[in-house]
C-alpha positions, 0 to 999 in steps of 0.5 A: 059700454057699461058691463061692470058694477062694483059696489059696497053695501054699507052697514047703515043700509047705504051703498058706495059705488066707486063708479067703474063701468068697465074692466078697463076703468077698474084696472086703470083705477088700481094700476097706473100706466107707470106700473109697466106692461098692461094686464090682460085681466083682473082675477078675483079668487076665493074659497067658499066655506064648503071648499069650492074655488071661485074664480072671476076674471074681468078682462082689461079689453072692453070687448072681452067677456067676464069669466066665472069658474067654480071648482069643487074641492079636490081631495 
């Protein structure tokens, strides 16, 4: 089941879509079987300009759900 869309907006107004439809396809595209033990997920973590921490977890399992967490800056 397609549950993932990753794309790159291009400066000329176009778009590049590498074609991954699931987290499993994405992770296999980045980490080969020769790498070792398979991962549970792929985590993308970033900080916003106002200090919030954004975490996106994309599961390796096709039955898993994507998880998104946004945390306020800790003082």
